[in-house]
C-alpha positions in Angstrom: 7.8 -24.5 -53.4 9.0 -23.8 -56.9 7.8 -24.0 -60.4 9.4 -25.1 -63.7 8.9 -27.4 -66.6 8.4 -31.1 -65.8 10.7 -34.0 -66.8 9.6 -36.2 -69.7 9.3 -39.1 -67.2 5.9 -37.8 -66.1 4.3 -38.1 -69.4 3.1 -41.7 -68.9 0.9 -40.6 -66.1 -1.0 -38.3 -68.4 -1.9 -41.3 -70.6 -3.7 -43.1 -67.8 -7.4 -43.8 -68.5 -10.2 -42.0 -66.6 -10.8 -45.0 -64.3 -7.1 -44.9 -63.2 -7.6 -41.2 -62.1 -10.3 -42.4 -59.8 -8.0 -45.0 -58.2 -4.7 -43.1 -58.2 -4.5 -39.6 -56.7 -3.3 -37.0 -59.2 -0.2 -35.2 -58.1 0.5 -31.5 -58.8 3.4 -32.4 -61.0 1.2 -34.8 -63.1 -1.5 -32.1 -63.4 1.0 -29.5 -64.6 2.4 -31.8 -67.3 -1.1 -32.9 -68.5 -2.4 -29.4 -68.7 0.7 -28.1 -70.5 0.5 -30.8 -73.1 -3.2 -30.3 -73.8 -3.6 -26.5 -73.5 -4.5 -24.9 -76.9 -2.5 -21.8 -76.2 0.6 -23.9 -75.5 0.0 -25.8 -78.8 -0.3 -22.6 -80.7 2.9 -21.3 -79.2 4.7 -24.6 -80.1 3.5 -24.2 -83.7 4.8 -20.6 -83.7 8.2 -21.9 -82.5 8.3 -24.4 -85.4 7.3 -21.7 -87.9 9.9 -19.2 -86.7 12.6 -21.9 -86.7 11.7 -22.7 -90.3 12.0 -19.0 -91.2 15.5 -18.9 -89.6 16.5 -22.0 -91.6 15.3 -20.4 -94.8 17.2 -17.2 -94.0 20.4 -19.2 -93.8 19.6 -21.0 -97.0 19.3 -17.6 -98.8 23.1 -17.5 -98.8 23.2 -20.3 -101.3 22.9 -19.7 -105.1 19.7 -20.2 -107.0 19.9 -22.6 -109.9 17.2 -23.2 -112.6 16.8 -25.5 -115.6 14.7 -24.4 -118.6 13.7 -26.4 -121.6 11.3 -25.8 -124.5 9.9 -27.6 -127.5 8.8 -25.4 -130.4 7.5 -25.8 -133.9 7.3 -23.1 -136.6 6.6 -23.0 -140.4 7.7 -20.5 -143.0 10.8 -18.5 -143.1 13.3 -19.7 -140.4 17.0 -19.6 -139.8 19.1 -22.7 -140.1 21.2 -22.7 -136.8 23.9 -24.7 -138.6 24.4 -22.3 -141.5 22.7 -19.2 -140.2 20.9 -19.0 -143.5 17.2 -18.4 -144.1 15.3 -21.4 -145.1 11.7 -21.9 -146.2 10.8 -25.0 -144.2 8.9 -26.2 -141.2 11.2 -26.3 -138.2 11.0 -28.3 -135.0 13.4 -27.1 -132.3 14.5 -27.6 -128.7 16.1 -25.0 -126.4 17.8 -25.9 -123.1 19.2 -23.4 -120.5 20.8 -23.9 -117.1 21.3 -20.7 -115.2 22.5 -19.8 -111.7 22.8 -16.7 -109.6 24.4 -15.8 -106.2 24.3 -12.6 -104.2 27.7 -11.2 -103.6 26.6 -8.1 -101.7 23.2 -6.6 -100.8 23.8 -4.2 -98.0 24.2 -7.0 -95.4 20.5 -7.8 -95.7 21.0 -11.6 -95.8 23.3 -11.6 -92.7 21.1 -9.3 -90.7 18.0 -11.3 -91.7 19.7 -14.5 -90.4 20.4 -12.7 -87.1 16.9 -11.3 -87.0 15.1 -14.6 -87.6 17.3 -16.3 -85.0 16.2 -13.8 -82.4 12.6 -14.2 -83.5 12.9 -18.0 -83.1 14.4 -17.6 -79.6 11.6 -15.1 -78.7 9.0 -17.7 -79.8 10.7 -20.3 -77.6 10.5 -18.0 -74.6 6.9 -17.3 -75.6 6.2 -21.0 -75.4 7.7 -21.1 -71.9 5.6 -18.1 -70.9 2.4 -19.8 -72.2 3.3 -22.9 -70.1 3.9 -20.8 -67.0 0.4 -19.3 -67.4 -1.0 -22.8 -67.5 1.1 -23.7 -64.4 -0.4 -20.8 -62.5 -3.9 -21.8 -63.4 -3.3 -25.4 -62.5 -1.8 -24.5 -59.1 -4.7 -22.2 -58.3 -7.3 -24.8 -59.3 -5.4 -27.6 -57.6 -5.3 -25.7 -54.3 -9.0 -24.8 -54.8 -9.7 -28.6 -54.7 -7.6 -29.0 -51.5 -9.4 -26.0 -49.9 -12.8 -27.5 -50.8 -11.8 -30.9 -49.4 -10.7 -29.3 -46.1 -13.9 -27.3 -45.9 -16.0 -30.4 -46.5 -14.1 -32.3 -43.9 -14.6 -29.4 -41.5 -18.3 -29.2 -42.3 -18.6 -33.0 -41.7 -16.9 -32.7 -38.3 -19.3 -29.8 -37.4 -22.3 -31.9 -38.4 -21.1 -34.9 -36.3 -20.6 -32.7 -33.3 -24.1 -31.2 -33.7 -25.7 -34.7 -34.3 -24.0 -36.1 -31.2 -25.4 -33.1 -29.2 -28.9 -33.6 -30.6 -28.8 -37.3 -29.7 -27.6 -36.4 -26.2 -30.3 -33.7 -25.8 -33.0 -36.1 -27.1 -32.2 -38.5 -24.2 -32.4 -35.6 -21.8 -35.8 -34.5 -23.2 -37.1 -38.0 -23.0 -36.0 -38.1 -19.4 -37.7 -34.8 -18.7 -34.6 -33.0 -17.6 -34.3 -30.6 -20.6 -37.0 -28.6 -22.3 -38.1 -29.6 -25.8 -37.3 -26.0 -27.0 -33.6 -26.7 -26.4 -33.8 -29.8 -28.6 -35.5 -27.9 -31.4 -32.7 -25.3 -31.4 -30.1 -28.0 -31.7 -32.0 -29.8 -34.4 -32.2 -26.5 -36.4 -28.4 -26.1 -35.9 -27.9 -29.7 -37.2 -30.0 -28.9 -40.2 -27.9 -25.8 -40.9 -24.7 -27.9 -40.5 -26.1 -30.5 -42.9 -26.8 -27.8 -45.4 -23.2 -26.6 -45.0 -22.1 -30.1 -45.8 -24.2 -30.1 -49.0 -22.8 -26.7 -50.0 -19.3 -27.9 -49.3 -19.8 -31.0 -51.5 -21.1 -28.8 -54.3 -18.1 -26.5 -54.0 -15.7 -29.5 -54.1 -17.6 -30.9 -57.1 -17.2 -27.6 -59.0 -13.5 -27.3 -58.0 -12.8 -30.8 -59.3 -14.7 -30.0 -62.5 -12.7 -26.8 -63.0 -9.4 -28.7 -62.5 -10.5 -31.4 -65.0 -11.3 -28.7 -67.5 -8.0 -27.1 -67.0 -6.2 -30.4 -67.6 -8.2 -30.8 -70.9 -7.4 -34.5 -71.0 -9.6 -36.2 -73.6 -9.5 -39.5 -71.5 -10.6 -37.7 -68.3 -14.4 -37.7 -68.3 -16.2 -34.7 -66.9 -19.4 -36.7 -66.3 -18.3 -37.5 -62.8 -15.7 -35.0 -61.4 -15.9 -36.8 -58.0 -13.9 -39.6 -59.5 -10.9 -37.3 -59.5 -8.7 -37.4 -56.4 -5.6 -35.3 -55.8 -2.6 -35.8 -53.6 -2.3 -33.6 -50.5 0.4 -31.0 -50.6 2.8 -30.4 -47.6 1.6 -26.9 -47.0 3.8 -25.2 -44.4 2.2 -23.4 -41.5 2.2 -19.7 -42.6 2.6 -18.6 -39.0 6.1 -20.1 -39.1 7.1 -19.0 -42.6 8.3 -15.7 -44.1 9.2 -15.3 -47.7 13.1 -15.4 -47.9 13.4 -12.5 -50.4 12.2 -8.9 -50.3 9.8 -7.7 -53.0 12.6 -5.7 -54.6 14.7 -8.9 -54.8 11.8 -10.9 -56.3 11.2 -8.2 -58.9 14.9 -8.1 -59.9 15.1 -11.9 -60.1 11.9 -12.1 -62.2 13.2 -9.6 -64.7 16.2 -11.9 -65.3 14.3 -15.2 -65.6 10.7 -14.6 -66.7 10.1 -15.8 -70.3 7.6 -13.1 -71.0 10.2 -10.4 -70.4 12.9 -12.4 -72.2 10.6 -12.8 -75.3 9.8 -9.1 -75.4 13.5 -8.2 -75.1 14.4 -10.5 -77.9 11.7 -9.0 -80.0 13.2 -5.6 -79.5 16.6 -6.8 -80.6 15.0 -8.5 -83.6 13.2 -5.2 -84.6 16.6 -3.3 -84.4 18.0 -5.7 -87.0 14.8 -5.3 -89.0 15.6 -1.6 -89.4 19.1 -2.6 -90.8 17.5 -5.0 -93.2 15.1 -2.3 -94.4 18.0 0.1 -94.9 19.9 -2.4 -97.0 17.5 -1.6 -99.9 19.2 1.8 -100.1 22.6 0.3 -100.9 23.9 -1.1 -104.2 23.7 -4.8 -104.8 26.1 -7.1 -106.6 25.2 -10.5 -108.0 27.1 -13.1 -109.9 25.3 -14.9 -112.7 26.3 -17.8 -114.9 24.6 -20.0 -117.5 24.8 -22.7 -120.0 22.5 -22.9 -123.1 22.2 -25.0 -126.3 19.6 -25.7 -128.9 18.6 -28.2 -131.5 16.8 -27.6 -134.9 15.4 -30.0 -137.4 16.8 -28.0 -140.3 20.3 -28.6 -139.1 20.2 -32.4 -139.3 22.8 -32.5 -142.1 26.2 -30.9 -142.5 28.6 -30.7 -145.5 32.0 -32.5 -145.0 34.8 -31.5 -147.6 36.9 -34.3 -149.2 39.8 -32.0 -150.3 38.7 -31.8 -154.0 37.8 -28.7 -155.9 34.8 -28.5 -158.2 33.8 -25.9 -160.8 30.2 -25.2 -160.4 28.1 -22.7 -162.5 27.0 -19.7 -160.5 24.0 -19.0 -162.8 25.6 -15.7 -164.0 26.8 -14.7 -167.5 29.4 -12.4 -168.9 29.7 -10.9 -172.4 32.8 -12.2 -174.3 33.1 -11.0 -177.9 29.5 -10.1 -177.8 28.5 -13.5 -176.6 27.3 -14.6 -173.2 29.5 -17.0 -171.4 28.5 -18.8 -168.2 30.4 -18.0 -165.0 31.8 -20.8 -163.0 33.0 -20.8 -159.3 35.4 -23.2 -157.7 33.9 -24.9 -154.6 35.3 -27.6 -152.4 34.1 -31.1 -153.0 32.5 -33.3 -150.4 29.4 -35.1 -149.1 26.5 -34.3 -146.7 26.4 -36.3 -143.4 23.7 -36.6 -140.8 24.1 -34.2 -137.9 23.4 -36.2 -134.7 21.1 -34.8 -132.0 23.6 -34.9 -129.2 26.4 -33.5 -131.5 24.2 -30.6 -132.5 23.6 -29.8 -128.8 27.3 -30.0 -128.1 28.2 -27.7 -131.0 25.6 -25.2 -130.1 26.6 -25.0 -126.4 27.0 -21.5 -125.1 28.6 -20.4 -121.8 28.1 -17.1 -120.0 29.3 -15.4 -116.8 28.3 -12.0 -115.6 28.7 -9.7 -112.6 25.7 -7.4 -112.2 25.7 -4.2 -110.2 22.4 -2.6 -109.3 22.4 0.9 -107.8 19.0 2.1 -106.5 18.3 5.7 -107.5 14.5 6.2 -107.1 11.8 3.6 -106.3 8.8 5.7 -105.4 10.0 6.1 -101.8 9.3 2.4 -101.2 12.6 1.8 -99.5 12.3 4.9 -97.2 8.8 3.9 -96.2 9.9 0.4 -95.4 12.6 1.9 -93.1 10.0 4.1 -91.4 7.7 1.2 -90.9 10.6 -0.9 -89.5 11.4 2.0 -87.0 7.7 2.0 -86.0 7.9 -1.7 -85.4 11.0 -1.3 -83.3 9.3 1.4 -81.1 6.2 -0.8 -80.8 8.4 -3.7 -79.5 10.1 -1.4 -77.0 6.7 -0.3 -75.7 5.7 -3.9 -75.4 8.9 -4.7 -73.4 8.2 -1.8 -71.1 4.6 -3.0 -70.7 5.8 -6.6 -70.0 8.1 -5.3 -67.2 5.4 -3.2 -65.7 2.9 -6.0 -65.7 5.5 -8.4 -64.2 6.5 -5.9 -61.5 2.8 -5.2 -60.6 2.1 -8.9 -60.5 5.0 -9.5 -58.2 4.1 -6.6 -55.9 0.4 -7.8 -55.8 1.4 -11.4 -55.1 3.9 -10.3 -52.4 1.4 -8.0 -50.7 -1.3 -10.8 -50.9 1.2 -13.2 -49.3 1.9 -10.8 -46.4 -1.8 -10.0 -45.9 -2.8 -13.7 -46.1 0.0 -14.6 -43.6 -1.2 -11.9 -41.2 -4.8 -13.0 -41.6 -3.8 -16.6 -40.9 -2.0 -15.6 -37.8 -4.9 -13.5 -36.5 -7.4 -16.2 -37.5 -5.4 -18.9 -35.8 -5.4 -16.9 -32.6 -9.1 -16.4 -33.0 -9.7 -20.1 -33.5 -7.7 -21.0 -30.4 -9.7 -18.5 -28.4 -13.0 -19.5 -29.7 -12.2 -23.2 -29.1 -11.6 -22.4 -25.5 -14.8 -20.4 -25.4 -16.8 -23.1 -27.1 -15.4 -25.8 -24.7 -16.5 -23.7 -21.7 -19.9 -22.9 -23.4 -20.5 -26.5 -24.2 -19.7 -27.6 -20.7 -22.0 -25.0 -19.2 -24.7 -26.0 -21.7 -24.4 -29.6 -20.9 -24.8 -28.7 -17.2 -27.9 -26.7 -18.1 -26.6 -23.3 -16.9 -26.9 -21.5 -20.2 -29.6 -21.6 -23.0 -29.2 -23.4 -26.3 -29.0 -20.1 -28.1 -25.6 -19.3 -26.5 -24.3 -22.7 -27.4 -25.4 -22.4 -31.0 -23.8 -18.9 -31.3 -20.6 -20.1 -29.9 -20.5 -23.0 -32.2 -21.3 -20.9 -35.3 -18.5 -18.4 -34.5 -16.0 -21.3 -34.1 -17.1 -22.9 -37.4 -16.8 -19.6 -39.3 -13.3 -19.0 -37.8 -12.1 -22.5 -38.8 -13.4 -21.9 -42.3 -11.5 -18.6 -42.6 -8.4 -20.3 -41.2 -8.5 -22.9 -44.0 -8.9 -20.2 -46.7 -6.1 -18.1 -45.3 -3.8 -21.1 -45.0 -4.1 -22.0 -48.7 -4.2 -18.4 -49.9 -0.7 -18.0 -48.3 0.5 -21.2 -50.0 -0.9 -20.0 -53.4 0.9 -16.6 -53.2 4.1 -18.3 -52.2 3.8 -20.6 -55.3 3.2 -17.5 -57.5 6.3 -15.7 -56.2 8.4 -18.9 -56.7 7.0 -19.1 -60.3 8.0 -15.5 -61.0 11.6 -16.4 -60.1 11.6 -19.6 -62.2 12.1 -22.0 -59.3 11.0 -25.6 -59.7 8.1 -27.1 -57.8 9.4 -29.4 -55.0 
């Protein structure tokens, strides 16, 4: 008897319609797989796994540089600068500006590396949390599955008791008709038969509720709860507790459970993650170094033409005058000759292209104690995770100890009850024989039968209680169900 995740091959059984459940007995393995797939807590844990895996992926991507492209279209009127000549012009200007920039972190106190490690541990902790959620579902399914088997055995036992009482009533009726037995004896037996029939009704109701509980645990949309009696389950090969002792001691089970139980593993990984979280918080106290680069260019409508010299020199009046012999003479300046040509859009962008590269160092001096408070908060989170780990170990140890003690007591109760049943069976046989011979009253017969019936009921309960505790101990050690 062991518990673990089920192979994917069982999934097709979970897709059977409700009518098929009524025809094909549901095995424990199938019930475990169906419940694990449909349980809301398991689904939530699976989504948490996906979320933490995405965070880990993003943490690794943070090593890559960031690149951005910027573009703008602007229009202005009035006094502007001609980007071609850097001269002021009185004109309406339409312009474009384009920038491509990138940045990569060279050093930031190992924050990126530690964040990658931290998110990896968180992702693994979530995966263990998913396994822990599935184990809780497994425990609930096993308990409810065995409850159905107990109810079935109790019903079968009640039916046998009723058949025995009915046969005795029919036999006594013949004797009353023959005048060999008093009618009072028949009335006592008829009352016992009515009591046994009530026991059958109660047993059927218990079985109905047990099946309903199991169906609700499966949470299978195609499995209707309108008729839980349509659900049948396979019988389990439960070993006789009188011949079985658990192979490990309680100390060995506790030790093994600490090594394999997902709940403890998840808590331990969370502690390791919070240790790295403190390092990530402390990184804000260290200098950071970033490498930045960029390309930029622009276009302006006032720079659509450019002057191209042809190698000639021209004298052009400057508009000034000088006095020569008391007369004003114009002042000429020599300028290169040439023509104006259109400045193409793409060529203007190429000519205005600017390249930049910078290495930036940032040294934190004072930030309103924000970094120190983050460190303190990270330390508190680490201590909280450590307390959670201790609590997970305590709960696991207590669970193992309780399950182990329950197994021992259930086994002892089964042995004692089995001896009681054997003794009461011999007593009842003798009492029945004497009653049939008319040497004892019906009250003694009824009392002997009731004691035997109660003992058989206790035997059924002790038998499955022992099996359940053994399943739990196997589950705590991560063993698969056989």
